[in-house]
N, C-alpha and C positions, 0 to 999 in steps of 0.2 A: 220540516218547515219548507214551504214553497219558495223556490229561488226567486229573488226579486229581478224583474225585467227592467234593466236600467234605461233602455230606450223608451219604454212606455212611461216610466216614472219621469224621465226628463221631459217628455212631451206633455204630460199632465202639469208639470211645474210651469212650463211656458204658457199653457192655456190659462193658468190661474191669474196671470198678469198680461192680458192681451195687448193693452196699450203700450206697455213697456217693451214687449216682444216685437210689436210692429215698428216701434221707433228704432230699435236696434237693427232689425231686418231692413228697414227702409234706408238707413244710413249705409249699410253694407251694399244694398242694391244700387244705390246711386254711385258709390265708388266703383263697383264692378262694372256697371253699365257704362260709365264714362270711360273707363279704361278699355272696354271692349270696342266702343265706337271709335276711339282714337287709334287703337291698334289696327282695326280692320280698315279704316280710312287710309292710314299710313301704308299699310301693306297693299291696299287696292291701288294706291297711286304708284307704288313701285312696280306692281304687276302691269299696270296700264302703260307705264313708261317703257318697260321692257318689250311688251308686245308692239306698242306704237313705234318704237325705234326700229324694230325689225321691219315693220310695214313701211316706214318712211323710205327706206332703201337707199337714201342718198347720204354721202359723207358730209356734204356741205349744201347749204341753201343760200342763194344770193338774192337779195331784195334791194329796192332803192333805199338810199340813205334816208333815215328818218322814219322808216316804216318797219324797223326790226321788231318793235314791241307789238304792233297789231298783227304782224306775221306770226310771231311766236304764239300769241293768244289764239289765232286762227288754228294753228296746228294743235294746241293744247286743248281748247274747249270747243272749237268749231264756230267761234264767233265770226260771222261773215265780215269780210273786209275787202276793199278794192284799192289798188294802187298800180301804177303802170310806169314802164320805162321802155326805151327803144330796144327793138329786138336785135340790133347790131351788137349789143353788149355780149350776147351769147358767143358770137364769133371771136370777140376779143378774149373772152375767158377760155374758150376751147383751145386757143393757141398757146396758152401759158404752160410752162414746165410743171409737170406733176398732175395735170388734169387729164384723166383718161376718157371721160365721156360727159356730155352735157345734154340736158333736155329742158325745154321751156314749158312754163305753165301760165295760164291766164285766169285771173280770179274775177268772178262775177257774183254779185249778191242777188238772190231771188227777191221778187216782190212778195209782200206779206199776204197777198190774196191770190197766190198761185193756185191753179185749179187742182193740182195733184195732192196738195198737203197743206197743213196749217203751219204758220210761222215762217221765219226766214231761214233759208238754207244757203250753203256755200257751194257754188258751182266752180269747178276747176277744169279748165280746158287743158288737155294734155295731147302730146303728139305720139300716137301709137308707134310711129316709125323709129323714134329715138328714145322713147320712155323706158326707164329701167326700174320704176317704182311700182307701177300697176301691172306692167307687162308680165312679171313672174306669176302674179295671181291669175291673170288672163290665160296664160299658157296652161296652168293647172286646172282651172275651172271651166274654161270654154273649150278645152281640148282641141285646140287648133282651129276652131270655127272663127271665121273672120268677124271683126267688129265693125259694123257699119257706122257711118257718120252720125246717125241718129240713135245709135245704141249706147246707153250710158250705164255706168256702174254706180250703185248707190251704197251709202254707208248704212250700218245696221239700224241707226236711230231714225232714219227717214220714214220708216214704216211703209216702204214699198217693197214688193217682192218681184222675183223674176217673172217677166212676161207682162207686168203692169205697164200702163201708159202714164206719161207725165207730160204736162205742158208748161213750158217756161217761155215767157215773152212771146207767146203766140205760136211757138214751134212745138210740135208733138215729138216726144222721144219715147223710146221703149227701154224698159229696164232689162238689160242683158244679164245682170248678175248682182248679187249683194255681198259686200265684204263682210268678213267675220268681225265680231265686236272687238274693239280695242280699248274702249273707255276714253279715247282721245278725240280730237276734233274730226278725225277721219270718219267717225261714226255719223257725223252730221254733214257730210260732204257728198256731192254728186260729181263724178268724174265724166267729162264729156269729151269725145274726140275733137281735136282742134278744128277739123273741117266742119263738124256739126255745130260747134260753138260759133264759128265765123258766119255760118248760115243763119243761126239764131240772131246774131247781132244785126246782120243785114236785113232780115225779115222783121225785126222788132219795130222798124220805122213805120211799117204798114199794119202790123198785127197786134202789137203790144200797146197797153195803156201808156207806158213810159218807155220810149226807145232807149237803146244802149249806145252811148256816144263813145265807142271804143274803136280806135283806128286799127286797121289790119296789121300794122307794123309795131303794135304795142304788146308787151308781155308784162307779167307780174313778177315772176320769179324764175330762177334757173336752178335746177337740181344738178349737182355736180358729184361725179364719182371720181375719186383720185386713183392714180396709178399705184400698183402694188409696191410697197416699200417706201412710198412718199410719206412725208410727215404732214399730217392733216393741218396742224397749226401753221406750218410754213406755207402751205398752199393757200390757206385762208388769208394770211398776211400778204402774200404775193398778189392775190386778186384785188384786195382792198388798196394795195399800194400802186398797182398798175392800171386799174380800171376805175375811171372817175364816176362818182355818184352812186356807189353801191356799198352795201353792208353784207357781211357774211356771218352766218352762225351755224353751229354744228349741233348734232343731236345731244351732245353733252351739255351744251349751253341751254337747250330746252329743259334738260333735267335741272340745271342750276336755277333757271327761272322759276320752275315749279317749287324747288327747295326754298327759294326766297319767299314765295307766296305762302308756303306752308309753315315756315320757321316760326313766325309770330303766333299763328293760330295754334299749332301743335305744341309750342312751348307753353303757352298759357293753359292749354287743355291738360297737358301732363302735370304742370305745376299745380293746378286746381285739384286734379285727381290725387296727386301725392299728398296734398293737404287734407283731402277727404279721407284718404287711407289712414293718415296719422290721427285724425279726429275720430275715425271709427275705432281705431285701436285703443285710444284713450277712453272713449265712451264705453266700449264693451268692457274694458278692464275696470272702470269706475263702477259701472252698473253691477257687474258680477261681484265686485267687492261688497257692494251694498246688499246684494242678494244673499251672499254667504253670511254676512253679519245678521241679516234678518232671520235666516233659517238655521242659526247655530243650534237651537233646541231640537229642531226637526232632524238635522243631520247627526246630532249627538245621540238621539233616540235610535237612529238607524245603526249607529255603531254599537249602542247598548244591546240591540236586538241580534247582534252577531255579524253585521256587515263589516268586512275588513277595511283597512285604510284605503286600499287601492279601489274598492267599490265606490267610496265617497269621492275619491279623486276622479274616477271615471265618470261619475254622475255629473259633476260640475262641468267637466270637459265635454261630456256628451251634450249637455244643454247648450253650451257655447257653440259647439260644432254644428248642432242641428239648426240653431238660430242663424248663424252666419252662412251655413250651407243653403238654407231656404232663401235667405236674402240674396245670396249670390246667384242662385237659379232664377229668381224673380228678376234681378237686374239684367241677366243675360237674355231672358225672354223679351222683356220690355225694350231693351236697347236693340235687339235683333229686329223687332217689329218696326221701330223708329228708323233704323238704318235701311231696311228694305223699302219702307214707304217714302222716305225722303232722300234717297241716295242721289237722285237727279237734281234735287234742289240744293243739296250740299255741294255737288259738283259745280253748279252754276254760281252759287253765292261765293264760294271760295275760289272760283276760276281755276280748278284743278282737274287733271284727268283722273278718271276713277274706273276701275274694272274690278268687280267683285272677285276676291281670291277664291281658290278652289275649296271644295267642301272639306277636304282633309285639313287644309290650313285653318279654316274657320273652326272646325272641331278641336284642333290642337290649341287654338287660342282660348276657346271656351273651357277646355279642361284645365289649362294653365291658370286661368282666372278663378275657376272654382276652387282649385287648390290654394290659390292666394287667399280667397275668402275663408276657407277652413283654417289656413295657417294664421290668419288674423284673429279668428276666434280662439284658437288654441293658445296663441301667444298672449292674448289679452286676459284669458282666464287662468293662465298657468299659476300665477302667484296666489290668487284667491283659493284655487283648488288645492295647492300644496299646503297653505296655511290651515285650512279647515280639516284636511285629512290627517295632519299631524297633531291636532288637538285631541286630548283625551275625552272620552264620552262624557264623563261626569262634569268636566270643566266646560264642555260645549253646552251641556244642558243648563248648567248654572248661569253661564254668560248669556244664554238666549232667553232667560226668564225676564 
Protein backbone atom coordinates (compact mmCIF):
# COMPACT_ATOMS: atom_id res chain seq x y z
CA UNK A 1 0.00 0.00 0.00
CA UNK A 2 1.38 3.41 -1.01
CA UNK A 3 2.33 5.57 1.95
CA UNK A 4 0.10 8.59 2.42
CA UNK A 5 1.84 11.94 1.93
CA UNK A 6 0.48 13.95 4.86
CA UNK A 7 1.70 17.28 3.47
CA UNK A 8 -0.06 16.80 0.12
CA UNK A 9 -3.19 15.56 1.87
CA UNK A 10 -3.20 18.59 4.20
CA UNK A 11 -2.76 20.94 1.24
CA UNK A 12 -5.66 19.30 -0.62
CA UNK A 13 -7.88 19.64 2.45
CA UNK A 14 -7.13 23.37 2.67
CA UNK A 15 -7.89 23.85 -1.03
CA UNK A 16 -11.30 22.25 -0.59
CA UNK A 17 -12.39 25.21 1.59
CA UNK A 18 -10.56 28.22 0.08
CA UNK A 19 -12.64 30.93 1.72
CA UNK A 20 -12.25 29.46 5.17
CA UNK A 21 -8.52 28.99 4.62
CA UNK A 22 -8.12 32.57 3.40
CA UNK A 23 -10.02 33.91 6.42
CA UNK A 24 -7.72 32.11 8.86
CA UNK A 25 -4.59 33.05 6.91
CA UNK A 26 -5.65 36.68 6.73
CA UNK A 27 -6.23 36.86 10.47
CA UNK A 28 -2.78 35.42 11.15
CA UNK A 29 -1.23 37.71 8.51
CA UNK A 30 -2.68 40.82 10.14
CA UNK A 31 -1.43 39.72 13.55
CA UNK A 32 2.09 38.90 12.35
CA UNK A 33 2.29 41.97 10.11
CA UNK A 34 1.25 44.32 12.92
CA UNK A 35 3.78 42.81 15.29
CA UNK A 36 6.51 43.03 12.64
CA UNK A 37 5.88 46.73 11.94
CA UNK A 38 5.69 47.61 15.65
CA UNK A 39 8.86 45.66 16.49
CA UNK A 40 10.91 47.04 13.59
CA UNK A 41 9.78 50.63 14.24
CA UNK A 42 10.65 50.30 17.93
CA UNK A 43 14.02 48.77 17.15
CA UNK A 44 14.60 51.38 14.43
CA UNK A 45 14.03 54.17 16.93
CA UNK A 46 16.47 52.60 19.40
CA UNK A 47 19.09 52.20 16.66
CA UNK A 48 18.61 55.79 15.50
CA UNK A 49 18.88 57.19 19.02
CA UNK A 50 22.09 55.26 19.61
CA UNK A 51 23.69 56.47 16.37
CA UNK A 52 22.31 60.01 16.76
CA UNK A 53 23.54 60.31 20.34
CA UNK A 54 27.04 59.36 19.21
CA UNK A 55 26.85 61.93 16.39
CA UNK A 56 25.52 64.66 18.72
CA UNK A 57 28.85 64.59 20.52
CA UNK A 58 27.79 66.98 23.29
CA UNK A 59 26.98 66.13 26.89
CA UNK A 60 24.62 69.10 27.22
CA UNK A 61 22.74 71.40 24.85
CA UNK A 62 21.84 74.91 26.07
CA UNK A 63 18.97 76.81 24.41
CA UNK A 64 16.87 79.87 25.37
CA UNK A 65 14.14 79.27 27.93
CA UNK A 66 10.86 78.34 26.27
CA UNK A 67 12.47 76.78 23.19
CA UNK A 68 13.47 73.41 24.60
CA UNK A 69 10.62 71.58 22.82
CA UNK A 70 11.30 73.04 19.32
CA UNK A 71 15.02 72.36 19.85
CA UNK A 72 14.41 68.73 20.78
CA UNK A 73 12.08 68.27 17.79
CA UNK A 74 14.77 69.77 15.55
CA UNK A 75 17.34 67.25 16.79
CA UNK A 76 14.86 64.35 16.62
CA UNK A 77 13.10 64.97 13.28
CA UNK A 78 14.99 67.82 11.60
CA UNK A 79 12.00 70.14 11.82
CA UNK A 80 13.50 73.59 11.07
CA UNK A 81 13.32 76.04 13.96
CA UNK A 82 14.79 79.44 14.76
CA UNK A 83 15.43 81.16 18.08
CA UNK A 84 18.26 83.33 19.34
CA UNK A 85 20.00 84.57 22.47
CA UNK A 86 23.03 86.82 23.16
CA UNK A 87 26.42 85.20 22.45
CA UNK A 88 27.72 86.42 25.83
CA UNK A 89 25.90 83.46 27.38
CA UNK A 90 28.66 81.19 26.11
CA UNK A 91 31.39 82.93 28.15
CA UNK A 92 29.21 82.71 31.28
CA UNK A 93 28.76 78.97 30.81
CA UNK A 94 32.42 78.35 29.94
CA UNK A 95 33.50 79.79 33.32
CA UNK A 96 31.33 77.42 35.37
CA UNK A 97 32.82 74.52 37.32
CA UNK A 98 32.53 71.18 35.49
CA UNK A 99 32.39 72.67 31.98
CA UNK A 100 35.32 71.51 29.83
CA UNK A 101 34.46 72.95 26.42
CA UNK A 102 31.73 74.96 24.70
CA UNK A 103 30.83 75.70 21.09
CA UNK A 104 28.05 77.88 19.69
CA UNK A 105 25.61 77.17 16.90
CA UNK A 106 23.24 79.41 14.93
CA UNK A 107 19.98 78.05 13.49
CA UNK A 108 18.52 79.23 10.17
CA UNK A 109 15.51 77.90 8.29
CA UNK A 110 15.82 77.67 4.51
CA UNK A 111 13.22 79.08 2.16
CA UNK A 112 10.83 76.59 0.57
CA UNK A 113 11.95 77.60 -2.94
CA UNK A 114 15.69 77.18 -2.42
CA UNK A 115 17.38 76.47 -5.75
CA UNK A 116 19.24 73.38 -4.57
CA UNK A 117 16.46 71.24 -3.24
CA UNK A 118 12.76 70.86 -2.54
CA UNK A 119 11.29 71.60 0.89
CA UNK A 120 12.56 73.35 3.98
CA UNK A 121 15.84 72.38 5.56
CA UNK A 122 17.68 73.20 8.72
CA UNK A 123 20.87 75.26 8.41
CA UNK A 124 23.19 75.19 11.42
CA UNK A 125 26.11 77.55 11.62
CA UNK A 126 29.02 76.10 13.61
CA UNK A 127 32.44 77.34 14.57
CA UNK A 128 35.14 75.00 13.17
CA UNK A 129 37.65 76.45 15.65
CA UNK A 130 35.74 75.34 18.75
CA UNK A 131 33.32 72.69 17.45
CA UNK A 132 33.60 69.15 18.82
CA UNK A 133 30.44 67.63 17.28
CA UNK A 134 31.18 67.80 13.53
CA UNK A 135 34.96 68.21 13.89
CA UNK A 136 35.67 64.46 14.53
CA UNK A 137 33.75 63.61 11.34
CA UNK A 138 35.64 66.29 9.40
CA UNK A 139 39.00 64.97 10.63
CA UNK A 140 38.11 61.46 9.45
CA UNK A 141 36.48 62.24 6.11
CA UNK A 142 38.24 65.38 4.92
CA UNK A 143 41.64 64.00 6.01
CA UNK A 144 43.04 67.31 7.13
CA UNK A 145 41.83 69.36 4.18
CA UNK A 146 40.76 72.84 5.31
CA UNK A 147 37.04 73.65 5.31
CA UNK A 148 36.40 76.92 3.55
CA UNK A 149 33.74 79.39 4.74
CA UNK A 150 31.44 78.40 1.87
CA UNK A 151 32.07 74.65 2.22
CA UNK A 152 29.16 72.92 3.94
CA UNK A 153 28.37 69.46 5.31
CA UNK A 154 24.98 67.98 4.34
CA UNK A 155 22.84 65.37 6.02
CA UNK A 156 21.96 62.15 4.21
CA UNK A 157 18.33 63.15 3.51
CA UNK A 158 19.22 66.41 1.73
CA UNK A 159 19.85 64.47 -1.52
CA UNK A 160 23.00 66.45 -2.26
CA UNK A 161 26.34 64.79 -2.81
CA UNK A 162 29.95 65.80 -2.38
CA UNK A 163 30.96 68.41 -4.93
CA UNK A 164 27.39 69.61 -5.62
CA UNK A 165 26.50 73.27 -5.38
CA UNK A 166 23.70 74.70 -3.23
CA UNK A 167 22.31 78.22 -3.00
CA UNK A 168 20.72 79.59 0.15
CA UNK A 169 19.51 83.18 0.48
CA UNK A 170 21.47 84.10 -2.65
CA UNK A 171 24.82 82.73 -1.44
CA UNK A 172 26.43 79.83 -3.29
CA UNK A 173 27.86 76.98 -1.21
CA UNK A 174 29.76 73.80 -2.07
CA UNK A 175 28.98 70.42 -0.52
CA UNK A 176 32.28 69.31 1.05
CA UNK A 177 30.89 66.09 2.50
CA UNK A 178 27.76 64.11 3.40
CA UNK A 179 27.15 62.71 6.87
CA UNK A 180 26.24 59.06 7.37
CA UNK A 181 22.57 58.32 7.90
CA UNK A 182 21.38 58.46 11.51
CA UNK A 183 17.59 58.50 11.19
CA UNK A 184 17.47 61.69 13.30
CA UNK A 185 17.13 65.36 12.44
CA UNK A 186 20.83 65.48 11.56
CA UNK A 187 19.91 63.80 8.26
CA UNK A 188 17.90 66.89 7.23
CA UNK A 189 20.48 69.42 8.42
CA UNK A 190 23.19 71.37 6.60
CA UNK A 191 26.17 72.47 8.67
CA UNK A 192 27.70 75.79 7.57
CA UNK A 193 30.91 77.32 8.96
CA UNK A 194 29.94 80.35 11.03
CA UNK A 195 31.99 82.68 8.79
CA UNK A 196 30.05 81.55 5.72
CA UNK A 197 26.76 81.79 7.60
CA UNK A 198 27.47 85.38 8.65
CA UNK A 199 28.37 86.19 5.04
CA UNK A 200 25.07 84.65 3.88
CA UNK A 201 23.14 86.73 6.43
CA UNK A 202 24.85 89.95 5.31
CA UNK A 203 24.40 89.20 1.58
CA UNK A 204 20.76 88.16 2.00
CA UNK A 205 19.67 91.82 2.11
CA UNK A 206 20.75 92.28 -1.48
CA UNK A 207 20.53 88.75 -2.95
CA UNK A 208 17.63 86.94 -1.28
CA UNK A 209 13.88 87.30 -1.71
CA UNK A 210 13.61 87.43 2.06
CA UNK A 211 16.56 88.87 4.05
CA UNK A 212 17.73 87.31 7.31
CA UNK A 213 17.33 89.62 10.31
CA UNK A 214 19.93 87.96 12.55
CA UNK A 215 22.40 90.07 14.49
CA UNK A 216 26.10 89.05 14.46
CA UNK A 217 26.07 88.74 18.25
CA UNK A 218 23.13 86.29 18.32
CA UNK A 219 23.43 82.51 18.69
CA UNK A 220 20.86 79.73 18.96
CA UNK A 221 22.42 77.04 21.11
CA UNK A 222 25.57 76.14 22.98
CA UNK A 223 27.01 72.63 22.87
CA UNK A 224 28.70 71.74 26.16
CA UNK A 225 31.25 69.05 26.94
CA UNK A 226 31.74 68.42 30.67
CA UNK A 227 34.96 67.60 32.51
CA UNK A 228 35.90 63.99 33.17
CA UNK A 229 34.39 62.83 36.45
CA UNK A 230 31.84 65.66 36.62
CA UNK A 231 28.19 64.78 37.16
CA UNK A 232 26.16 65.74 34.11
CA UNK A 233 23.01 66.54 36.11
CA UNK A 234 24.94 68.74 38.56
CA UNK A 235 26.51 70.70 35.70
CA UNK A 236 23.12 71.12 33.98
CA UNK A 237 21.54 72.41 37.20
CA UNK A 238 24.49 74.74 37.78
CA UNK A 239 24.07 76.26 34.30
CA UNK A 240 20.33 76.80 34.73
CA UNK A 241 20.81 78.19 38.22
CA UNK A 242 23.60 80.65 37.42
CA UNK A 243 22.86 81.68 33.83
CA UNK A 244 19.63 83.56 33.31
CA UNK A 245 17.20 82.75 30.49
CA UNK A 246 18.52 79.35 29.41
CA UNK A 247 17.34 75.76 29.49
CA UNK A 248 19.61 72.71 29.39
CA UNK A 249 18.81 69.25 28.10
CA UNK A 250 20.87 66.09 27.72
CA UNK A 251 20.96 63.28 25.18
CA UNK A 252 19.07 61.10 27.66
CA UNK A 253 16.30 63.70 27.78
CA UNK A 254 16.06 63.48 24.01
CA UNK A 255 15.56 59.74 24.44
CA UNK A 256 12.89 60.40 27.07
CA UNK A 257 11.11 62.83 24.74
CA UNK A 258 11.00 60.15 22.05
CA UNK A 259 9.81 57.58 24.60
CA UNK A 260 6.93 59.86 25.60
CA UNK A 261 5.95 60.33 21.96
CA UNK A 262 6.05 56.59 21.30
CA UNK A 263 4.50 55.38 24.53
CA UNK A 264 0.90 55.93 23.53
CA UNK A 265 1.23 54.79 19.93
CA UNK A 266 3.30 51.70 20.67
CA UNK A 267 1.11 50.82 23.66
CA UNK A 268 -2.01 50.90 21.52
CA UNK A 269 -0.26 49.01 18.71
CA UNK A 270 0.95 46.19 20.93
CA UNK A 271 -2.42 46.09 22.72
CA UNK A 272 -4.30 45.73 19.43
CA UNK A 273 -1.79 43.13 18.23
CA UNK A 274 -2.15 41.10 21.44
CA UNK A 275 -5.92 41.18 20.96
CA UNK A 276 -5.49 40.06 17.35
CA UNK A 277 -3.25 37.19 18.46
CA UNK A 278 -5.82 36.04 21.01
CA UNK A 279 -8.58 36.29 18.40
CA UNK A 280 -6.45 34.34 15.93
CA UNK A 281 -5.82 31.65 18.52
CA UNK A 282 -9.53 31.32 19.34
CA UNK A 283 -10.59 31.52 15.70
CA UNK A 284 -8.14 28.87 14.51
CA UNK A 285 -9.05 26.62 17.45
CA UNK A 286 -12.80 27.02 16.81
CA UNK A 287 -12.52 26.45 13.07
CA UNK A 288 -10.33 23.37 13.46
CA UNK A 289 -12.75 21.97 16.01
CA UNK A 290 -15.53 22.39 13.42
CA UNK A 291 -13.29 20.94 10.69
CA UNK A 292 -12.55 17.85 12.79
CA UNK A 293 -16.25 17.36 13.56
CA UNK A 294 -17.12 17.67 9.86
CA UNK A 295 -14.41 15.20 8.84
CA UNK A 296 -14.87 12.52 11.49
CA UNK A 297 -16.02 9.98 8.88
CA UNK A 298 -13.08 10.81 6.58
CA UNK A 299 -10.54 10.60 9.37
CA UNK A 300 -12.18 7.42 10.71
CA UNK A 301 -11.79 5.83 7.26
CA UNK A 302 -8.12 6.80 7.28
CA UNK A 303 -7.74 4.98 10.56
CA UNK A 304 -9.64 1.98 9.22
CA UNK A 305 -7.29 1.88 6.21
CA UNK A 306 -4.35 1.46 8.55
CA UNK A 307 -3.31 5.01 9.37
CA UNK A 308 -1.99 5.10 12.95
CA UNK A 309 -3.23 7.58 15.55
CA UNK A 310 -0.12 9.71 15.19
CA UNK A 311 -0.74 10.06 11.42
CA UNK A 312 -4.20 11.56 12.03
CA UNK A 313 -2.80 13.78 14.73
CA UNK A 314 0.01 14.95 12.43
CA UNK A 315 -2.45 15.55 9.57
CA UNK A 316 -4.56 17.97 11.60
CA UNK A 317 -1.47 19.67 13.02
CA UNK A 318 0.07 19.90 9.53
CA UNK A 319 -3.01 21.65 8.17
CA UNK A 320 -2.92 24.18 11.00
CA UNK A 321 0.84 24.72 10.64
CA UNK A 322 0.60 25.09 6.86
CA UNK A 323 -2.25 27.58 7.10
CA UNK A 324 -0.75 29.74 9.85
CA UNK A 325 2.70 29.49 8.30
CA UNK A 326 1.47 30.77 4.93
CA UNK A 327 -0.50 33.48 6.72
CA UNK A 328 2.61 34.48 8.67
CA UNK A 329 4.78 34.65 5.53
CA UNK A 330 2.13 36.73 3.74
CA UNK A 331 1.90 39.11 6.71
CA UNK A 332 5.68 39.54 6.80
CA UNK A 333 5.92 40.25 3.07
CA UNK A 334 3.04 42.75 3.03
CA UNK A 335 4.15 44.53 6.22
CA UNK A 336 7.72 44.68 4.91
CA UNK A 337 6.56 46.40 1.73
CA UNK A 338 4.44 48.85 3.75
CA UNK A 339 7.31 49.61 6.11
CA UNK A 340 9.81 50.22 3.31
CA UNK A 341 7.35 52.34 1.31
CA UNK A 342 6.07 54.53 4.14
CA UNK A 343 8.97 54.64 6.62
CA UNK A 344 9.55 58.35 6.02
CA UNK A 345 5.83 59.10 6.43
CA UNK A 346 5.78 57.11 9.68
CA UNK A 347 8.76 59.10 10.93
CA UNK A 348 7.12 62.44 10.10
CA UNK A 349 3.65 61.59 11.42
CA UNK A 350 4.87 60.14 14.69
CA UNK A 351 7.69 62.72 14.99
CA UNK A 352 10.22 60.04 15.86
CA UNK A 353 13.76 59.27 14.72
CA UNK A 354 13.98 56.12 12.67
CA UNK A 355 16.87 54.16 11.19
CA UNK A 356 16.23 50.78 9.61
CA UNK A 357 17.84 48.04 11.75
CA UNK A 358 20.50 45.75 10.30
CA UNK A 359 19.56 42.91 7.95
CA UNK A 360 20.49 40.37 10.63
CA UNK A 361 18.11 41.97 13.14
CA UNK A 362 15.26 42.09 10.60
CA UNK A 363 15.76 38.43 9.68
CA UNK A 364 15.81 37.49 13.38
CA UNK A 365 12.51 39.31 13.94
CA UNK A 366 10.97 37.63 10.89
CA UNK A 367 12.06 34.17 12.04
CA UNK A 368 10.74 34.83 15.54
CA UNK A 369 7.35 35.99 14.26
CA UNK A 370 7.08 33.06 11.86
CA UNK A 371 7.71 30.72 14.78
CA UNK A 372 4.99 32.60 16.70
CA UNK A 373 2.56 32.04 13.79
CA UNK A 374 3.36 28.31 13.71
CA UNK A 375 3.05 28.12 17.50
CA UNK A 376 -0.37 29.80 17.26
CA UNK A 377 -1.55 27.18 14.79
CA UNK A 378 -0.12 24.31 16.82
CA UNK A 379 -1.61 25.56 20.09
CA UNK A 380 -5.02 26.24 18.55
CA UNK A 381 -5.29 22.85 16.81
CA UNK A 382 -3.77 20.75 19.60
CA UNK A 383 -7.02 19.86 21.37
CA UNK A 384 -9.00 19.01 18.19
CA UNK A 385 -6.07 16.93 16.89
CA UNK A 386 -5.77 14.99 20.15
CA UNK A 387 -9.51 14.33 20.40
CA UNK A 388 -9.87 12.94 16.86
CA UNK A 389 -6.68 10.87 17.05
CA UNK A 390 -7.94 9.15 20.21
CA UNK A 391 -11.31 8.26 18.70
CA UNK A 392 -11.70 4.67 17.53
CA UNK A 393 -12.18 4.23 13.74
CA UNK A 394 -15.67 2.70 13.99
CA UNK A 395 -16.87 5.41 16.41
CA UNK A 396 -15.46 8.13 14.18
CA UNK A 397 -17.19 6.71 11.09
CA UNK A 398 -20.53 6.35 12.88
CA UNK A 399 -20.41 9.86 14.41
CA UNK A 400 -19.48 11.35 11.05
CA UNK A 401 -22.51 9.90 9.24
